[in-house]
N, C-alpha and C positions, 0 to 999 in steps of 0.2 A: 610324252603322254599327251594325247589330245582328247578333248571331250566336246561333243556337239550336242546342243539341246535347243530345240526350237518349238514354239507353241504349236499345238496340234489339235485339230478337231473341236476347238472351243465353240465354233459357230453352230455345231450340232447340239450342244448341251441344252440351250434354251428350247429348241424344237422338241427334243426328247422329253424334257420336263413338262412342257405344255401338253404334249400328246398323252403322256402317262397320267397326268393329273385329271385331264378331261375324261379319259377312259375310266379312271378310278371312280369319278363322280357318277358317270352313267351306269356303270356296272353295279355300284353300291345301291343306287336308287332303285334299279330294277330288281335287285336281289330281294329287297323288302316286298315289292309287288309280287314277286314269284312265290315267296313264302306264304303271303296272304292268299294268293290264288291257289296254291297247292292244298292248303287247309280247306278252302272253300269248295274246291272240286273233288276233294279226297283223292288227289292224284299223287301217288308216290313218285311218279316220274318227274313231276314239277318240283316236288320237295327235294328230290335228289339233285335236280338241276340247280335248285337254289343253293344247295351245298356246294355245287361246282362253282356257282357264281360267287359264293363267299370266298372260296379259295382264289378265284380270279381277283376279287377285290383286295385280298391280302397280298397277292402276288404283285398287282399293279402298285399298291401302296408301298410295298417293299422296294420295288424297282425305282419308284420316284424318290424314295428316301436314299437309295443307293447312289443315285446321280447327284442329289443334293450333298450327300456326304463326300462324294468324290470331288466336289468343287473346293473342299477345304484344302488349304495350302499345306505343303510339306512341313514337318516339324523335325526337331532334332532326334526324336525317337522313331518317327515314321518318315524317313527321308524321301519316300516315293509318294507321300500323301495318302489319300484314302481311296484312290481309284480302284484298287484291287477288290474293294468291297462289292463293286458291281458284278464281278465274276462270282463271288460268294453268293450274292443274291440270285444270280442266274442259276447256280447249282441248286440252291434251295427251291427255286421255282420248278426246275426240272424234276427234282425228287417229289415235289408236290403233285406234278402231273402224273408221275408213276403211281403215287398213292391213290390219286383220283381214279385212274384206270382200274386198279385192283378193286377199289370200292364198287365201281360200276359192274365189274364181273360178278362180284358177290351178290349185288342187288339183282342183276339179271338172272342169276341162278334161282333166287327166291321167287322172282316173277314168273319164271318158266314153270316152277312147281306149283305156284299158287297165284295166278294172275289177279291183280286187284281190280275192283270195279271202280270206274272213274266217270266223271261227267265229261264226256269227250268234247262237247262243244266249248265248254269253259276252258278245258285243257288246250284246245286248238287256238282259241283267241289269245291266251297268255303265251303259248309257244310262238305264235306268229309275232307277237309284240317283242318277245325276247330275241327272236331271229333278227328283227329290224334293229333293235338296240345294239346287238352284237356286230351287225354290219357297220353301223356308225362307229362303234368303238374300234373295230378292225381298220376302218378307213382312216381314222385319226392316227392310229399307231403306224400305219403305212406311210404317213407324212413324215415320221421320224426316220432315222437311219437304221432301220431294223436289219438291213443286209450286212452292216458293218458292226453294229453294236449288239453283242450277244445278250446283254441284259434286256434291251428293248425287244429283241427277237423272242426271248423266252416269254415275256409278257404278251406279245402278239400271238404266240402259239397257244397260250392260255385262252385268249379270246376266240381264236379259231376253233379250239376244242369245244368251247361252249356254244359257238355258232353251229357246229355240227350236232351238238346235243339238242339244240333247239330245232334243227332240221329233222332230226330223228323223232323228236316229240311231235312235230307237225305231221309227219308221215304216219306215225303210230296212231295219233288222234283220228286222222282221216280213215284209216283202216278199221279202227274200233267203231267209229260212227257208222260207216257205210257197210262194213262186212261183219262187224261184231268179232273181229279177230284180235283177241286180247294178247296173243303171243307176239304181235307186232312190236309192242313196247320193249320187251326184253331183247328181242332180236336186233332192233335198232340200237339198243344200248350197247350190245356186244360189239357191233361194228364201230361205234364211236369210241369205245374203250380201246380197241386195237389201235386206232389212229392216234389217240391221246398217248398211249403207251410208247409208240414209235417216236412221237415228238419229244416226250419226256426223256427217253433214253438218248436221243440225239443231243439235246441240250446239256444233259449231265456229262456226256462223253466230251463235248467241246469244252465245257467249263473245267473238267478234270484235267484235260490236256494243258490248258492255260495255267491252272494251279500247280501242275507238275513242271512248269517252266518249259513246256514243249515248244518247238519251233513253230511259228505261225504258218499254217498250211498254204497261205498265198505266197510265201517266200520260198523259192527253190534254193536250198542250201548250197548245192554244188555249183549252180549257176552264179550265185553270189560270190562264192569263194574264187571261182574262175575269173570273174570280173575284177576282183581285187588283185588277183595274181597277175593280171595283164597290165596293171598300172606301170608305167615306165619306172625303172630302178627298183621295183619290188622283186625280191628273190624268193619270198616264201610267205605263206599265210598260215598261221597256226593259233591254237588256243581260241578258236572261233566259237562263240556262243550267241544264239539268237533266241529270244523269248519275248513274252508279252506281259506287261503290267495289267492291262485290260485288253479287250478285244480290238481296240483302236490304237493302242500304243505299243508298237513293236520296239524292242530294245536290242542292241548289239554290242558285244565287246570282242576284241581280237588283238593279236600281235601281228605286225607287218615287219618282215625283215627286209632291209634295204641295203644298197651297195655301200653308202657312206652317210655319215651324219649330216653332211651338207645338203642332202636331198630330202631330209625328213619332213620339212615344212611343206614342200611341194607335194610329196606323197600323201601327207595327211589331208591337205586340201582336196586333192583328187579323190581320195577315198570317201570323204564326207559328201562330195558332190555326187558320186556314183550311188552311194547308199540312199541319198535323198531323192535323186532324179529317177533312178531306175527301180528301186525297191521300196520306196515309201518309208524309209527308216529315218526318222529325224532325231532319234535319241541314240547316240553311239559313243562308246569309249574305245579309243584306238591307241595302242602302244606301238610306236614306231621305234625300231631298234636296228642296230647294224647287223649285217648278215650273220646268222648263227644264234642259237638260243643261249642266254646266260645260264651258267651252271646252277644257279640257285633257283631257276624256274623249272622245278621238276614236272610241273603240269604241262609244260610245253611239248613234252614227248607225246 
């Protein structure tokens, strides 16, 4: 039995924490401004967007907490540590995005039936400020590894959703001011809601896949199995499992059948190198055994 464990992705951690914390501070501060502005201008659109900003602040805070918690070392009761909480946080963020989109749909319906009167210039000024704040927050999060870390990506999508919300509010404010077209506000809200809903569903789907121990999509199962099977002296690969603890930590376990016991160490070293160099798997448990599956391993079938 061979086990391979190597430090992975720790240099991303500090960047992710800093990005999430700075974004959290920015969003939280502007949320207060938007609430005050919404009350001042009598803008339901701004108050609704402030509610969106509140959910963003909660999402960013939760994501930051998840990464901090994930840094805790493994214990006897939690042998993988707390990194999996990042995926739980991402799932919660995704569900929040879906909830926000449904809320926007409901509010848009009410605005279509009874458009509110708002101070369009005040609404425009606050919406533009919100747009700029969200651009800064999105830029900060892009500095993190959002393409690899589902937790950071879900927080990034929250900010993008709010960025689109601010853009919609800007367009609506301009149309209301110049054309008196009050229906612009709910129409823009519906467009934003669709985009937010799609983003939320995507995050929840990816998080659910990881929580269900699904194989990482970037790893081709058959290609990996073939590569292991082509190692000299290997006669069979079985009981192969690939899953992720979190979006950046793929895991693997398998049995390799070899010609003779004298070749086991050579095969193990070759397998570990292939998994690391070609598939980015640094955490693997490989059982090397003589050709044929032991009778007591019913799962090998």
